[in-house]
C-alpha positions as CSV (number, residue, x, y, z in Angstrom):
1,X,10.5,30.7,1.6
2,X,13.3,30.7,-1.0
3,X,15.9,33.0,-0.4
4,X,17.3,35.5,-2.7
5,X,20.3,33.7,-3.1
6,X,18.8,30.3,-3.9
7,X,16.4,32.1,-6.4
8,X,19.6,33.7,-8.0
9,X,21.1,30.6,-8.3
10,X,18.6,28.5,-10.1
11,X,17.9,31.3,-12.6
12,X,21.6,31.6,-12.9
13,X,22.0,27.8,-13.6
14,X,19.4,27.6,-16.0
15,X,20.5,30.8,-18.0
16,X,24.2,29.1,-18.1
17,X,22.7,25.8,-19.4
18,X,20.4,27.5,-22.1
19,X,23.6,29.7,-23.4
20,X,26.0,27.2,-23.3
21,X,24.0,24.8,-25.3
22,X,22.9,27.3,-27.8
23,X,19.2,26.9,-26.6
24,X,16.1,28.8,-26.8
25,X,14.3,29.0,-23.2
26,X,11.1,26.7,-23.4
27,X,8.0,28.2,-21.7
28,X,6.9,24.7,-20.2
29,X,10.3,24.0,-18.9
30,X,10.8,27.6,-17.3
31,X,7.3,27.1,-15.8
32,X,8.1,23.6,-14.4
33,X,11.4,25.0,-12.6
34,X,9.3,27.9,-11.2
35,X,6.5,25.6,-9.8
36,X,8.6,23.1,-8.1
37,X,10.9,26.2,-6.6
38,X,8.0,27.5,-5.3
39,X,6.6,24.6,-3.8
40,X,10.0,23.7,-1.9
41,X,10.1,27.1,-1.0
42,X,7.2,26.5,1.3
43,X,9.3,24.2,3.4
44,X,10.0,25.3,7.2
45,X,12.7,23.6,9.6
46,X,13.5,23.9,12.9
47,X,17.0,24.1,14.6
48,X,17.1,20.6,14.5
49,X,16.6,20.5,10.4
50,X,13.2,19.1,10.9
51,X,10.2,20.1,9.2
52,X,7.7,22.1,11.0
53,X,5.2,22.0,8.1
54,X,2.1,20.2,9.0
55,X,1.9,18.6,5.5
56,X,5.2,17.8,3.7
57,X,5.2,20.3,0.3
58,X,4.3,18.1,-2.8
59,X,4.4,19.5,-6.1
60,X,2.6,17.3,-9.0
61,X,3.8,18.6,-12.4
62,X,2.5,16.8,-15.6
63,X,4.7,17.9,-18.2
64,X,4.1,17.0,-21.9
65,X,7.0,15.2,-24.1
66,X,9.5,18.0,-25.2
67,X,9.4,19.9,-22.1
68,X,12.7,18.9,-20.6
69,X,11.3,17.7,-17.3
70,X,14.9,16.2,-15.9
71,X,16.9,19.2,-16.5
72,X,14.2,21.3,-14.9
73,X,13.5,19.4,-11.8
74,X,17.6,19.0,-11.1
75,X,17.7,22.7,-11.7
76,X,14.8,23.4,-9.2
77,X,15.5,21.2,-6.6
78,X,19.2,20.7,-6.2
79,X,19.9,24.4,-4.9
80,X,17.2,24.0,-2.7
81,X,18.2,20.9,-0.9
82,X,21.8,22.3,-0.9
83,X,20.7,25.3,1.1
84,X,18.6,23.4,3.6
85,X,21.9,20.8,3.9
86,X,19.6,17.6,2.8
87,X,19.8,15.3,0.3
88,X,17.9,14.7,-3.0
89,X,16.9,11.4,-4.1
90,X,15.4,11.2,-7.9
91,X,13.7,7.8,-8.2
92,X,13.0,6.5,-11.7
93,X,10.7,3.9,-13.0
94,X,13.1,1.8,-14.5
95,X,16.8,0.9,-14.5
96,X,17.4,2.2,-17.8
97,X,16.4,5.6,-16.8
98,X,18.6,5.6,-13.9
99,X,21.6,5.2,-16.3
100,X,20.4,7.8,-18.5
101,X,20.4,10.2,-15.5
102,X,23.7,9.2,-14.4
103,X,25.3,8.9,-17.9
104,X,23.7,11.8,-20.0
105,X,21.6,14.2,-17.9
106,X,23.8,14.6,-14.8
107,X,27.1,14.9,-16.9
108,X,25.8,17.3,-19.4
109,X,24.0,19.4,-16.9
110,X,27.3,19.9,-14.8
111,X,29.4,20.6,-17.9
112,X,27.4,23.4,-18.8
113,X,26.5,25.3,-15.6
114,X,28.4,25.9,-12.4
115,X,26.1,23.7,-10.7
116,X,28.6,21.0,-9.5
117,X,27.4,18.4,-7.2
118,X,28.2,14.9,-6.1
119,X,25.8,12.4,-7.1
120,X,25.3,8.4,-6.4
121,X,23.7,5.6,-7.9
122,X,21.9,3.4,-5.7
123,X,21.1,0.0,-5.7
124,X,19.7,-2.9,-3.7
125,X,22.0,-5.0,-1.5
126,X,21.1,-8.0,-3.4
127,X,23.0,-6.5,-6.6
128,X,26.5,-6.5,-4.9
129,X,28.6,-9.4,-4.3
130,X,29.2,-10.3,-0.8
131,X,32.7,-11.4,-0.2
132,X,32.3,-13.6,2.9
133,X,30.3,-15.7,0.7
134,X,32.5,-16.0,-2.3
135,X,35.1,-16.7,0.3
136,X,33.2,-19.7,1.6
137,X,32.3,-20.9,-1.9
138,X,36.1,-20.9,-2.8
139,X,37.4,-22.4,0.3
140,X,34.5,-25.1,0.7
141,X,34.6,-26.2,-2.7
142,X,34.9,-29.9,-1.6
143,X,31.9,-29.5,0.8
144,X,28.5,-30.5,-0.6
145,X,27.1,-29.7,2.7
146,X,28.4,-26.2,2.8
147,X,27.4,-25.5,-0.9
148,X,23.9,-26.1,0.2
149,X,24.1,-23.8,3.1
150,X,25.1,-21.0,0.8
151,X,22.4,-21.5,-1.4
152,X,20.1,-20.6,1.5
153,X,18.6,-24.2,2.0
154,X,17.2,-24.3,-1.3
155,X,19.5,-26.2,-3.4
156,X,18.8,-30.1,-3.6
157,X,21.6,-30.9,-5.8
158,X,24.9,-28.5,-6.1
159,X,27.1,-30.7,-8.0
160,X,26.6,-27.9,-10.9
161,X,28.1,-25.0,-8.9
162,X,30.4,-23.1,-11.1
163,X,33.7,-22.7,-9.4
164,X,35.5,-21.4,-12.1
165,X,33.3,-18.5,-12.4
166,X,33.8,-17.8,-8.7
167,X,37.6,-18.0,-9.3
168,X,37.4,-15.5,-12.2
169,X,35.2,-13.3,-10.0
170,X,38.0,-13.5,-7.3
171,X,40.6,-12.6,-9.8
172,X,38.7,-9.5,-11.5
173,X,38.4,-8.2,-7.9
174,X,42.0,-8.5,-7.3
175,X,42.9,-7.0,-10.6
176,X,40.4,-4.3,-10.1
177,X,38.5,-4.9,-13.1
178,X,35.3,-5.2,-11.2
179,X,33.7,-3.8,-8.3
180,X,31.2,-6.3,-7.4
181,X,28.2,-5.2,-8.9
182,X,26.0,-7.8,-10.5
183,X,25.2,-5.5,-13.4
184,X,28.9,-4.8,-14.4
185,X,29.8,-8.4,-14.6
186,X,30.7,-9.0,-18.4
187,X,28.7,-12.1,-19.0
188,X,25.1,-12.8,-18.1
189,X,24.5,-14.4,-14.5
190,X,22.0,-16.9,-13.7
191,X,20.1,-16.2,-10.6
192,X,21.2,-19.3,-9.1
193,X,25.0,-18.7,-10.0
194,X,24.6,-14.9,-8.2
195,X,22.4,-16.3,-5.1
196,X,25.5,-18.3,-4.0
197,X,27.4,-15.2,-3.6
198,X,25.0,-12.4,-2.5
199,X,22.8,-11.9,0.5
200,X,19.6,-10.0,1.3
201,X,18.7,-8.0,4.2
202,X,18.4,-10.5,6.9
203,X,21.2,-12.6,5.7
204,X,23.9,-9.6,6.3
205,X,25.9,-9.1,9.6
206,X,26.8,-5.6,8.7
207,X,29.6,-4.2,11.0
208,X,30.2,-7.6,12.6
209,X,31.5,-9.3,9.1
210,X,35.0,-9.5,8.8
211,X,34.8,-8.2,5.4
212,X,32.7,-5.2,6.5
213,X,35.5,-2.5,5.4
214,X,36.0,-3.8,2.2
215,X,32.2,-4.5,1.4
216,X,31.0,-3.2,-2.2
217,X,27.4,-2.9,-0.6
218,X,28.5,-0.7,2.2
219,X,31.3,1.2,0.3
220,X,28.1,2.2,-2.1
221,X,26.4,3.0,1.0
222,X,29.0,5.5,2.2
223,X,28.8,7.3,-1.1
224,X,25.4,7.5,-0.9
225,X,25.4,9.2,2.4
226,X,28.0,11.4,1.1
227,X,26.3,12.7,-2.0
228,X,23.7,15.5,-2.5
229,X,21.7,13.8,-5.4
230,X,21.2,10.0,-5.3
231,X,19.8,8.5,-8.1
232,X,17.5,5.4,-7.2
233,X,14.4,3.5,-8.6
234,X,11.0,3.8,-7.1
235,X,11.3,0.0,-6.3
236,X,14.5,0.6,-4.0
237,X,12.8,3.7,-2.3
238,X,9.5,1.7,-1.9
239,X,11.7,-1.4,-0.3
240,X,13.7,1.1,1.9
241,X,10.3,2.3,3.2
242,X,9.0,-0.7,3.7
243,X,12.1,-1.3,6.1
244,X,11.1,1.8,7.9
245,X,13.2,4.2,6.0
246,X,16.8,4.9,6.0
247,X,18.0,1.4,5.7
248,X,19.5,1.7,2.5
249,X,18.6,5.7,1.3
250,X,18.5,8.5,3.2
251,X,15.8,8.8,5.8
252,X,12.8,10.3,4.5
253,X,12.8,13.2,7.2
254,X,16.0,14.1,5.6
255,X,15.1,13.8,1.8
256,X,13.6,15.7,-1.0
257,X,12.1,12.9,-3.4
258,X,11.9,13.5,-7.2
259,X,9.7,10.8,-8.4
260,X,10.1,10.6,-12.3
261,X,7.5,8.8,-14.5
262,X,5.5,9.1,-11.5
263,X,2.2,7.7,-12.6
264,X,3.7,3.8,-11.9
265,X,4.1,5.0,-8.2
266,X,0.7,3.7,-7.2
267,X,0.9,0.5,-8.7
268,X,4.1,-0.1,-7.3
269,X,3.3,1.2,-4.3
270,X,0.5,-1.4,-3.9
271,X,2.7,-4.6,-4.9
272,X,5.7,-3.7,-2.4
273,X,3.2,-3.8,0.5
274,X,1.7,-7.0,-0.4
275,X,2.5,-10.2,1.4
276,X,2.7,-13.8,0.4
277,X,3.1,-17.5,1.9
278,X,3.7,-20.6,-0.2
279,X,2.7,-23.5,2.2
280,X,4.3,-26.2,0.1
281,X,7.2,-24.3,-0.4
282,X,6.9,-23.7,3.5
283,X,7.0,-27.3,4.5
284,X,10.2,-27.8,2.4
285,X,12.2,-25.2,4.0
286,X,11.1,-26.1,7.5
287,X,12.2,-29.7,6.8
288,X,15.7,-28.3,5.5
289,X,15.7,-26.0,8.6
290,X,15.4,-29.0,10.9
291,X,18.5,-30.8,8.9
292,X,20.3,-27.4,9.4
293,X,19.4,-27.4,13.4
294,X,21.1,-30.6,13.6
295,X,24.2,-30.2,11.9
296,X,24.7,-26.6,13.3
297,X,24.0,-28.3,16.9
298,X,26.7,-30.8,16.4
299,X,29.1,-28.0,15.1
300,X,28.3,-25.7,18.4
301,X,28.8,-25.5,21.9
302,X,26.8,-26.8,24.8
303,X,25.4,-23.3,25.1
304,X,23.4,-24.2,21.9
305,X,22.0,-27.4,22.7
306,X,18.6,-26.4,24.6
307,X,18.1,-23.5,22.2
308,X,18.4,-25.6,18.7
309,X,16.3,-28.3,20.5
310,X,13.6,-25.7,21.0
311,X,14.1,-24.5,17.7
312,X,13.6,-28.0,16.1
313,X,10.5,-28.2,18.3
314,X,9.1,-25.2,17.3
315,X,9.8,-26.2,13.6
316,X,8.1,-29.6,13.9
317,X,5.1,-28.1,15.4
318,X,4.9,-25.5,12.8
319,X,5.0,-28.1,9.8
320,X,1.8,-29.8,11.5
321,X,0.0,-26.6,11.6
322,X,1.2,-25.5,7.8
323,X,0.1,-29.0,6.6
324,X,-3.6,-28.7,8.5
325,X,-3.7,-25.3,6.7
326,X,-2.9,-26.8,3.4
327,X,-5.8,-29.1,3.7
328,X,-8.0,-26.3,5.0
329,X,-7.6,-24.3,2.1
330,X,-7.3,-27.0,-0.7
331,X,-10.9,-27.0,-0.6
332,X,-11.1,-23.9,-2.7
333,X,-9.4,-25.2,-5.8
334,X,-12.0,-26.5,-7.2
335,X,-13.6,-22.6,-6.7
336,X,-10.5,-20.9,-8.4
337,X,-11.0,-19.5,-11.8
338,X,-8.9,-16.7,-12.8
339,X,-5.2,-16.6,-13.3
340,X,-2.6,-17.9,-15.7
341,X,-2.1,-21.1,-17.1
342,X,0.0,-22.7,-14.7
343,X,-1.7,-21.0,-11.6
344,X,-5.4,-20.6,-10.9
345,X,-6.8,-18.0,-8.1
346,X,-9.8,-17.7,-6.0
347,X,-10.3,-14.4,-4.3
348,X,-12.4,-13.8,-1.5
349,X,-15.4,-11.6,-2.0
350,X,-14.6,-8.0,-0.7
351,X,-11.4,-9.7,0.9
352,X,-13.6,-11.3,3.9
353,X,-12.4,-14.6,5.2
354,X,-14.7,-17.0,6.7
355,X,-14.1,-17.3,10.6
356,X,-12.6,-20.7,10.5
357,X,-10.0,-19.6,8.0
358,X,-9.1,-16.5,10.0
359,X,-9.0,-18.3,13.1
360,X,-6.8,-21.1,11.3
361,X,-4.5,-18.5,9.9
362,X,-4.1,-16.6,13.5
363,X,-2.9,-20.1,14.9
364,X,-0.6,-20.2,12.1
365,X,0.9,-16.9,13.2
366,X,1.3,-18.1,16.7
367,X,3.2,-21.2,15.3
368,X,5.6,-19.0,13.2
369,X,6.2,-16.7,16.4
370,X,7.3,-19.4,18.3
371,X,9.8,-20.6,15.7
372,X,10.8,-16.8,15.1
373,X,11.5,-16.3,18.8
374,X,13.7,-19.6,19.0
375,X,15.8,-18.1,16.2
376,X,15.9,-14.6,17.9
377,X,17.7,-16.5,21.0
378,X,20.3,-18.3,18.4
379,X,20.8,-15.4,16.6
380,X,21.6,-13.1,19.4
381,X,24.3,-15.7,20.2
382,X,25.8,-15.9,17.1
383,X,25.9,-11.6,17.1
384,X,27.7,-11.8,20.3
385,X,30.1,-14.6,19.1
386,X,31.0,-12.3,16.1
387,X,31.4,-9.2,18.1
388,X,33.6,-11.0,20.8
389,X,36.3,-13.5,20.7
390,X,35.1,-15.1,23.7
391,X,31.7,-16.0,22.5
392,X,30.1,-18.9,22.5
393,X,31.5,-19.5,18.8
394,X,34.6,-18.9,17.1
395,X,33.8,-15.6,15.2
396,X,34.6,-17.4,11.9
397,X,32.1,-20.1,12.6
398,X,29.3,-17.5,13.8
399,X,30.1,-15.6,10.7
400,X,29.1,-18.7,8.6
401,X,26.0,-19.4,10.6
402,X,24.7,-16.0,10.3
403,X,23.3,-15.8,7.0
404,X,21.9,-19.3,7.1
405,X,19.9,-18.6,10.4
406,X,19.1,-15.0,9.1
407,X,17.4,-16.8,5.7
408,X,15.1,-18.7,8.3
409,X,14.5,-15.5,10.1
410,X,13.5,-13.4,7.2
411,X,11.2,-16.3,6.0
412,X,9.5,-16.3,9.6
413,X,9.2,-12.3,9.6
414,X,7.4,-12.3,6.2
415,X,5.1,-15.2,7.2
416,X,4.4,-13.9,10.3
417,X,3.1,-10.3,8.3
418,X,1.2,-12.3,6.0
419,X,-0.7,-14.4,8.7
420,X,-1.3,-11.2,10.7
421,X,-2.9,-9.2,7.6
422,X,-4.4,-12.3,6.0
423,X,-6.3,-13.2,9.6
424,X,-7.1,-10.0,10.5
425,X,-10.9,-8.7,10.0
426,X,-11.1,-4.7,8.3
427,X,-12.7,-2.4,10.2
428,X,-16.2,-1.2,8.8
429,X,-15.8,1.4,6.5
430,X,-11.9,0.9,6.1
431,X,-10.6,0.5,2.8
432,X,-10.1,-3.4,2.8
433,X,-7.2,-5.7,2.0
434,X,-7.2,-8.4,-1.0
435,X,-7.0,-11.7,0.1
436,X,-6.8,-14.5,-2.2
437,X,-5.5,-18.3,-2.9
438,X,-3.5,-19.0,-5.8
439,X,-2.9,-23.0,-6.7
440,X,0.4,-23.5,-8.5
441,X,1.1,-26.0,-10.4
442,X,4.6,-27.1,-9.3
443,X,7.0,-29.8,-11.4
444,X,6.2,-32.4,-8.5
445,X,3.0,-31.2,-6.4
446,X,0.6,-28.5,-6.1
447,X,1.3,-25.3,-4.1
448,X,-1.2,-23.2,-2.5
449,X,-0.1,-19.5,-1.9
450,X,-1.7,-17.4,0.8
451,X,-1.7,-13.6,-0.6
452,X,-2.7,-10.5,0.7
453,X,-2.5,-6.8,-0.2
454,X,-3.8,-3.2,-0.2
455,X,-6.1,-2.3,-2.7
456,X,-4.9,1.4,-2.8
457,X,-1.5,2.2,-2.0
458,X,-2.7,5.5,-0.8
459,X,-2.7,4.5,3.3
460,X,0.9,3.2,2.8
461,X,2.3,5.9,1.2
462,X,0.7,8.6,3.3
463,X,2.1,6.9,6.5
464,X,5.8,6.0,5.3
465,X,6.4,8.7,2.3
466,X,4.0,11.8,2.4
467,X,3.8,12.2,6.3
468,X,7.6,11.5,6.8
469,X,9.6,13.1,3.7
470,X,10.8,16.6,3.8
471,X,9.3,17.5,0.4
472,X,8.4,15.6,-2.8
473,X,7.7,16.2,-6.4
474,X,6.0,13.6,-8.9
475,X,6.3,14.4,-12.4
476,X,5.3,12.3,-15.7
477,X,3.9,13.3,-19.0
478,X,0.7,11.3,-17.9
479,X,-0.5,12.1,-14.4
480,X,-3.9,13.4,-15.1
481,X,-7.0,11.4,-16.6
482,X,-10.0,12.8,-18.2
483,X,-8.5,16.1,-17.3
484,X,-8.6,15.6,-13.6
485,X,-5.7,14.5,-10.9
486,X,-8.7,12.7,-9.1
487,X,-7.5,9.4,-10.3
488,X,-3.9,9.7,-9.0
489,X,-4.8,11.3,-5.9
490,X,-7.0,8.8,-4.9
491,X,-4.7,5.9,-5.5
492,X,-1.6,7.9,-4.2
493,X,-2.9,9.1,-1.0
494,X,-2.2,13.0,-2.0
495,X,-2.9,15.5,0.8
496,X,-5.4,18.3,-0.1
497,X,-2.6,20.9,0.2
498,X,-0.5,19.0,-2.7
499,X,0.3,21.4,-5.6
500,X,-1.3,20.2,-8.9
501,X,-0.2,21.8,-12.4
502,X,-0.5,20.8,-15.8
503,X,2.0,22.0,-18.4
504,X,1.5,21.5,-22.2
505,X,3.8,19.8,-24.9
506,X,5.6,22.1,-26.9
507,X,4.8,20.3,-29.8
508,X,2.2,21.4,-32.3
509,X,0.1,18.1,-32.4
510,X,-2.6,19.5,-34.7
511,X,-0.2,20.1,-37.2
512,X,2.1,17.1,-36.7
513,X,0.0,14.1,-36.3
514,X,-3.5,13.0,-37.3
515,X,-5.6,10.6,-35.1
516,X,-7.8,8.2,-37.2
517,X,-10.6,6.6,-35.6
518,X,-13.3,3.9,-37.4
519,X,-16.6,4.8,-37.4
520,X,-17.6,1.0,-37.9
521,X,-16.0,-2.2,-38.7
522,X,-13.9,-2.8,-35.3
523,X,-16.0,-3.7,-32.4
524,X,-13.7,-4.7,-29.8
525,X,-16.6,-6.4,-28.0
526,X,-16.4,-9.2,-30.4
527,X,-12.9,-10.7,-30.1
528,X,-12.6,-12.9,-33.0
529,X,-14.3,-10.3,-35.2
530,X,-12.3,-7.6,-34.3
531,X,-9.1,-10.0,-34.7
532,X,-10.1,-10.7,-38.4
533,X,-11.1,-7.1,-38.9
534,X,-7.2,-6.2,-38.3
535,X,-5.8,-8.9,-40.2
536,X,-7.9,-7.6,-42.9
537,X,-7.1,-3.9,-42.9
538,X,-3.5,-3.9,-41.3
539,X,-1.6,-4.2,-44.5
540,X,-3.7,-1.6,-46.3
541,X,-3.3,0.9,-43.4
542,X,0.4,0.5,-43.1
543,X,0.7,0.3,-46.6
544,X,2.9,3.8,-47.2
545,X,4.6,3.6,-43.6
546,X,8.5,2.1,-43.7
547,X,8.3,2.1,-39.8
548,X,5.6,1.4,-37.6
549,X,4.7,0.5,-34.0
550,X,1.3,-1.9,-33.5
551,X,0.4,-2.0,-29.9
552,X,-1.8,-4.5,-28.5
553,X,-3.5,-5.0,-25.4
554,X,-3.4,-8.7,-25.2
555,X,-0.8,-11.3,-26.1
556,X,-3.4,-13.7,-27.7
557,X,-4.7,-11.0,-30.0
558,X,-1.1,-10.1,-31.1
559,X,-0.2,-13.7,-31.8
560,X,-3.5,-14.2,-33.7
561,X,-2.9,-11.1,-35.9
562,X,0.5,-12.0,-36.5
563,X,-0.3,-15.9,-37.5
564,X,-3.2,-14.5,-39.7
565,X,-1.3,-11.8,-41.9
566,X,0.2,-13.2,-45.3
567,X,3.9,-14.3,-45.3
568,X,5.2,-11.0,-46.8
569,X,3.8,-8.9,-44.6
570,X,5.2,-11.2,-41.6
571,X,8.5,-10.6,-43.0
572,X,8.5,-7.0,-42.0
573,X,7.4,-7.6,-38.6
574,X,9.4,-7.6,-35.4
575,X,7.5,-9.3,-32.4
576,X,8.0,-8.6,-28.9
577,X,7.8,-12.4,-28.1
578,X,10.6,-13.1,-30.1
579,X,13.5,-10.5,-28.6
580,X,14.0,-8.5,-25.7
581,X,13.0,-4.8,-25.7
582,X,16.1,-3.2,-26.0
583,X,17.4,-6.0,-29.0
584,X,13.9,-5.5,-30.7
585,X,14.7,-1.8,-30.8
586,X,18.0,-2.0,-32.2
587,X,17.0,-4.4,-34.8
588,X,14.0,-2.1,-36.0
589,X,16.4,0.9,-36.0
590,X,18.9,-1.3,-38.3
591,X,16.4,-2.0,-40.6
592,X,15.2,1.2,-41.1
593,X,18.8,2.8,-41.4
594,X,19.4,0.1,-43.9
595,X,16.3,1.4,-46.0
596,X,14.0,-1.7,-45.2
597,X,10.6,-2.0,-44.0
598,X,10.2,-2.6,-40.2
599,X,6.7,-2.9,-38.2
600,X,7.2,-3.5,-34.4
601,X,4.4,-5.7,-32.8
602,X,4.2,-4.8,-29.1
603,X,2.3,-5.0,-25.8
604,X,1.8,-2.4,-22.8
605,X,5.6,-2.4,-22.0
606,X,6.0,-0.9,-25.3
607,X,3.6,1.8,-25.0
608,X,6.0,3.9,-22.8
609,X,9.8,4.4,-22.4
610,X,10.1,3.5,-26.2
611,X,11.9,6.4,-28.0
612,X,11.4,6.0,-32.0
613,X,12.1,9.4,-33.4
614,X,11.8,10.7,-37.1
615,X,11.9,8.2,-39.5
616,X,11.8,5.1,-37.0
617,X,8.0,5.3,-36.4
618,X,5.9,7.3,-38.7
619,X,2.6,5.5,-37.5
620,X,1.4,4.3,-34.2
621,X,-1.6,1.6,-34.6
622,X,-3.2,1.0,-31.2
623,X,-5.5,-2.1,-31.4
624,X,-7.9,-1.5,-29.1
625,X,-9.0,0.7,-26.1
626,X,-6.6,-0.3,-23.2
627,X,-9.0,-1.3,-20.3
628,X,-7.5,-3.7,-18.2
629,X,-9.0,-7.1,-17.5
630,X,-10.4,-6.8,-14.1
631,X,-9.7,-10.6,-13.1
632,X,-6.6,-9.9,-10.3
633,X,-7.4,-9.9,-6.7
634,X,-6.5,-6.4,-6.1
635,X,-8.8,-4.8,-8.9
636,X,-11.3,-7.5,-8.0
637,X,-11.6,-6.4,-4.4
638,X,-11.1,-2.7,-5.1
639,X,-14.2,-3.0,-7.5
640,X,-16.2,-4.6,-5.1
641,X,-15.6,-2.2,-2.2
642,X,-16.2,0.7,-4.7
643,X,-19.6,-0.6,-5.5
644,X,-20.5,-1.0,-1.9
645,X,-19.7,2.6,-1.6
646,X,-22.3,3.6,-4.6
647,X,-19.5,4.2,-7.1
648,X,-19.3,2.8,-10.4
649,X,-15.6,0.9,-10.6
650,X,-15.6,1.3,-14.3
651,X,-16.3,5.0,-14.8
652,X,-13.9,5.6,-11.8
653,X,-11.3,3.3,-12.3
654,X,-11.3,1.6,-15.7
655,X,-12.4,4.6,-18.0
656,X,-9.5,7.0,-16.4
657,X,-6.8,4.5,-16.5
658,X,-7.7,3.5,-20.1
659,X,-7.6,7.2,-20.8
660,X,-3.9,7.6,-19.3
661,X,-2.8,4.6,-21.1
662,X,-4.1,5.7,-24.4
663,X,-2.2,9.0,-24.1
664,X,1.0,7.1,-23.3
665,X,0.8,4.8,-26.2
666,X,0.0,7.7,-28.5
667,X,2.7,9.5,-27.3
668,X,5.3,7.2,-29.0
669,X,4.8,8.8,-32.0
670,X,5.7,12.6,-31.5
671,X,9.4,12.4,-30.0
672,X,10.6,15.7,-31.1
673,X,9.4,18.8,-32.7
674,X,10.3,17.9,-36.1
675,X,8.1,14.6,-35.8
676,X,5.1,13.9,-38.2
677,X,3.0,10.8,-38.7
678,X,-0.4,9.1,-37.9
679,X,-2.1,7.6,-34.8
680,X,-4.8,4.9,-35.2
681,X,-7.0,3.6,-32.6
682,X,-8.8,0.6,-34.2
683,X,-11.6,0.5,-31.6
684,X,-14.9,2.1,-32.8
685,X,-16.0,2.8,-29.0
686,X,-14.1,6.0,-29.3
687,X,-17.0,7.3,-31.3
688,X,-19.9,5.3,-30.3
689,X,-19.7,5.0,-26.3
690,X,-20.0,7.9,-24.1
691,X,-16.9,7.2,-22.3
692,X,-14.7,6.9,-25.8
693,X,-16.0,10.7,-26.3
694,X,-14.6,11.4,-22.8
695,X,-11.4,9.8,-23.6
696,X,-11.2,11.3,-27.2
697,X,-11.4,14.6,-25.0
698,X,-8.4,14.0,-22.9
699,X,-6.2,13.3,-25.8
700,X,-3.9,15.7,-27.0
701,X,-5.2,18.2,-30.0
702,X,-4.3,16.0,-32.9
703,X,-6.5,16.1,-36.1
704,X,-9.2,14.1,-35.8
705,X,-10.3,11.6,-38.8
706,X,-13.1,9.1,-38.9
707,X,-13.2,6.5,-41.3
708,X,-14.9,3.6,-42.3
709,X,-12.9,0.6,-43.9
710,X,-13.5,-0.5,-47.4
């Protein structure tokens, strides 16, 4: 239960914020603060600061555009976290939202209230320079072998390594003009350039490293540990959870989480717990590993002789098993259908592998285990050498070996996880894993990628997040679907005690916008006919609009429509295929500011996180209902499993998801209380199909106009 002091603090901070910014209290914002505070007030801790509640208090708040969600959850949650001596982790969906919080929302809150707190931006290890690797690049610039090692055994030809770039980096560090973050380097860095001077989790020697005290990543971790409010993104939170929690961010049991744009969480939760193994690529890095073993064996003492011989033997045996597995799975190439132009896929029905394939993958697991164990023995000696000057290696040599061997160990562990899940047999009644093969056309030869993924994030989020955390808040403008939170609860694994609430937008949708839907003439089931209808009608539809956003569900249709339009109309179009999202919006606003006409053609990524207020967008056109094409292996397996449970995947999954996406897309129109305009959905199914009517009912209360194209 919240103490009287915490309640008073929350009320005081909100009053100060309104008064100092000369704002009127918004009912929805006040309600959101109250709902979050009430839920967090249910937290009960023992004398050691551990949660004693059976279920972590979780508050789900769907709050419409204009509510002021960020200020609401910060004012509600920070005083609670401070009173409990815990940290608040705000997880956004994108880096752009992280930056908005750090550069705008938090400074604005602190400038207008007495709520002063420390905050830190959290990024993954790979976003920071590794000083040891930079030293090695510059010290060993004449050594082709050293350069290849620094690239993690992937570089075939390292003659193009940009030493001038790394010299500039070193000077910028010495002059204190740069703090070692990739995102702050003044020029765009290619992945290959950055990979030479950065490390991932398995390659980092941590406190054993000679540069540990100066390390930019560990300095950032120190800031994180000392901060009351940590701004992360959902990908980083999930990556931390997949490592057991507490690897990068505070441990879940000491954290209150805020998930902003939380409708992304179930989708990201699936992808983060997926596993992959590219067989041809594994053959290549095993060959490179054997060369590395020979080279390091010559550099090391006699103590490493037997260890490297064992590792080399394990790598050789593993290579044979990978080759056998490649030939076994190659037979499915003729059955592969779905996927992209460069990659075809074969999905095992309901995720079930034939016994022979399961057995083969289980054997592969044992072979990877043998190499992993051999690497463990070597790594243990390397670690001891870094810690003890009397070790089997000079400390400097051990430090140079560590990231090279650590990369191999990381790859082995990743392959072990894939083989374990791929060869497993799902228990009857349990939600199955999706298992599939991807056949990828490389530059020289085809690769086969073994893939395995949960079809729902629910189990992993329950185990690693909801069961472990202190408390959590999920918020977004679109969390419910068809008037219910069932879709979110199923996918995210929310427990029965979760507090669910919907807070309407302060906008008057009925007076601000009209929703126009055709009664006929736009049959989205007829792909070619539907595209031609859009080509014919779009110039008429947008005749009076100086600025519009046209959203497509498929790139193919967007390109076909653009190609079919007359040259004059094309001259006004800014297509997402031609510009980055940021540059496209910038050019659009510049055109509108100059009094010119500008029409954006965009895909799904433009249907959220795009802010075009006022004159920048007076008409949003949605080409058709945003149904996902159920051809990816996870959705296919999920649909098959649901059918086996007697459920209808279209009604239970596709329709709610389309309804949620349509609300998001239509929300691009009204960005503030003064905005007005039109939304047109060029899909007659909204009126002619039963599910269309259900989707319409779930939309904000725009004025509905039906029309027939002339």
